[in-house]
C-alpha positions in Angstrom: -26.0 5.6 -5.9 -24.5 5.7 -2.4 -20.9 6.5 -1.9 -18.5 3.6 -1.2 -17.5 3.6 2.5 -13.8 3.7 3.3 -12.0 3.7 6.7 -8.6 5.3 6.9 -6.8 3.4 9.8 -5.9 5.9 12.5 -3.1 4.3 14.5 -0.8 7.3 15.0 0.7 7.4 11.5 1.4 10.9 10.1 -0.3 12.2 6.8 -3.7 10.6 7.4 -5.7 13.9 6.8 -4.3 14.2 3.3 -5.5 10.6 2.5 -8.9 11.3 3.9 -9.3 14.4 1.7 -8.0 12.5 -1.3 -10.5 9.7 -1.0 -13.4 12.2 -0.2 -12.3 14.1 -3.4 -12.9 11.0 -5.6 -16.2 10.1 -4.1 -15.8 8.0 -1.0 -17.6 8.3 2.3 -14.5 8.4 4.6 -14.1 7.7 8.4 -10.7 8.2 10.1 -10.9 5.6 12.9 -9.2 3.0 15.0 -12.6 1.5 16.0 -12.8 -2.2 15.2 -16.3 -2.0 13.8 -15.4 0.8 11.5 -12.3 -1.0 10.3 -14.0 -4.3 9.8 -17.3 -3.2 8.3 -16.2 -0.5 5.9 -16.2 -1.5 2.2 -12.6 -0.6 1.8 -9.8 0.0 4.4 -6.8 2.2 3.7 -3.7 1.6 5.7 -1.3 4.6 5.6 2.2 4.6 6.9 5.2 6.9 7.2 8.5 6.6 9.0 10.3 3.4 10.1 9.1 -0.1 9.4 9.5 -1.2 13.0 7.7 1.8 14.4 4.7 1.2 12.1 4.5 -2.4 13.0 4.7 -1.5 16.8 1.9 1.1 16.4 -0.3 -1.3 14.4 0.1 -4.0 17.0 -0.7 -1.6 19.8 -4.2 -0.8 18.6 -4.9 -4.5 17.4 -4.9 -3.4 13.8 -2.7 -6.4 12.4 -5.6 -8.8 13.4 -8.1 -6.6 11.7 -6.3 -6.3 8.6 -5.8 -10.1 8.5 -9.5 -10.7 9.2 -10.4 -8.5 6.2 -8.0 -10.1 3.9 -9.2 -13.7 4.9 -12.8 -12.5 4.4 -12.0 -11.1 1.0 -12.7 -7.6 2.1 -10.6 -4.9 0.2 -7.5 -3.4 1.9 -5.0 -0.9 0.4 -1.7 0.0 2.0 0.3 3.0 1.0 4.0 3.8 1.6 5.1 2.0 4.8 1.6 0.6 4.9 2.6 -1.1 1.7 6.0 -2.3 3.1 4.6 -4.0 6.3 2.6 -6.4 4.2 5.8 -8.2 3.2 7.8 -10.7 5.3 10.3 -8.4 6.9 11.9 -5.0 7.0 15.7 -4.3 7.6 16.7 -1.0 8.8 20.1 0.0 10.1 20.8 -3.7 10.5 17.7 -4.4 12.5 15.3 -7.0 11.2 11.5 -6.6 12.0 8.9 -9.2 11.1 6.2 -7.9 8.8 2.7 -9.3 8.2 4.0 -11.9 5.6 1.2 -11.5 3.1 3.7 -11.5 0.4 7.4 -12.8 0.3 10.0 -10.1 0.3 12.5 -8.1 2.3 12.2 -4.3 2.6 15.8 -3.0 2.4 17.8 0.1 1.7 17.8 1.3 -2.0 21.0 1.1 -3.9 21.3 4.7 -5.2 23.6 7.7 -5.0 20.7 9.8 -3.6 18.6 8.4 -0.8 15.8 8.9 0.0 14.1 8.5 -3.3 12.0 11.7 -3.2 9.9 13.1 -6.0 8.1 12.0 -9.1 8.9 8.8 -11.0 7.3 6.6 -13.6 6.2 2.9 -13.0 6.0 -0.2 -15.0 2.4 -1.4 -14.4 1.5 -5.1 -14.4 -0.4 -6.3 -17.5 -4.1 -6.0 -16.8 -3.6 -3.9 -13.7 -6.9 -2.4 -12.3 -5.1 0.1 -10.1 -3.2 1.7 -13.0 -5.9 1.4 -15.7 -5.8 4.5 -17.8 -2.7 5.9 -15.9 0.0 3.5 -17.1 2.3 6.3 -18.4 1.8 8.7 -15.5 4.3 9.8 -12.7 3.7 9.3 -9.1 5.2 10.9 -5.9 7.6 8.8 -3.9 9.3 9.5 -0.7 11.2 6.4 0.8 14.6 5.0 1.4 13.7 1.3 1.5 11.9 -1.0 -0.7 11.3 -4.5 -1.9 13.7 -5.3 -4.7 13.0 -8.9 -5.4 9.8 -10.8 -6.0 9.6 -14.7 -5.6 6.0 -15.8 -5.3 5.1 -19.5 -5.6 1.6 -20.0 -6.7 0.3 -22.9 -4.5 -2.7 -23.8 -6.5 -2.8 -24.1 -10.3 -6.1 -22.1 -10.4 -4.7 -19.3 -8.2 -4.2 -16.1 -10.0 -0.7 -14.8 -9.2 -0.5 -11.2 -7.9 0.0 -8.3 -10.3 3.2 -6.6 -9.5 4.2 -3.0 -10.6 7.8 -1.9 -10.6 9.7 1.3 -10.6 13.5 2.2 -10.7 15.7 4.5 -8.5 19.4 4.4 -8.9 20.6 0.8 -9.3 17.4 -0.5 -7.6 14.5 -1.9 -9.4 11.8 -2.1 -6.8 8.2 -3.0 -6.2 5.9 0.0 -6.6 2.7 -1.8 -6.3 1.0 -5.2 -5.7 -2.6 -6.2 -6.5 -3.6 -9.6 -5.0 -7.3 -10.2 -4.8 -8.7 -8.0 -2.0 -5.3 -6.8 -1.0 -3.6 -3.9 -2.8 -0.6 -1.7 -1.9 1.6 1.0 -3.5 4.9 2.3 -2.4 4.3 5.9 -3.5 1.7 8.4 -2.1 -1.4 8.6 -4.3 -2.7 11.3 -2.1 0.2 13.5 -3.2 0.3 12.5 -6.8 -2.1 14.9 -8.3 -4.6 13.7 -11.0 -2.8 10.5 -11.5 -3.0 9.6 -7.8 -6.7 10.7 -7.7 -7.4 8.2 -10.7 -5.7 5.4 -8.9 -7.8 5.9 -5.9 -10.9 6.0 -8.2 -9.8 2.7 -9.8 -9.5 1.1 -6.4 -12.9 2.4 -5.3 -14.4 0.7 -8.3 -13.2 -2.7 -6.9 -15.1 -2.2 -3.6 
């Protein structure tokens, strides 16, 4: 069997090489690219992201990537976002009092975690959604987080009775219960770093590859 093809979006975000290596390790044929054909035609697209919400949105806009991501989702072509690549899929981010519009694929505001220690850095458990494909077989594992902001509320109205609502996975840091993952048809995202999460992160990536 041929390896599933995945493009890791190269738009200037850090930490992309470790994502490439992690995907190769679990059996994907990986390209690191900002070429439209590579992004649109791969079986899967991974959108990494580190740093500030606004900076990531600006960088994605600068290479035309928001349009590519939107076209893939509209065409039922799998996309996964990680860390800030997860956050920008929501409606907006608020950092230091500055509001930045996100892609709006899901409702929600990315805002500062309520905790004595921020950033939330290190290993933590999650509460997977029932029937989750991403967390299949790794429901009780720990994953590696590095973030100060997250979406802490979920209000999603299902517009059509036959529409399957997104599967939402949660985690907890300090007083904040926050969204650690979303699975919504072709679009998936996680707040943590699967490429830094050892065997559990590798299995999550394998689970995603199985959906391509």
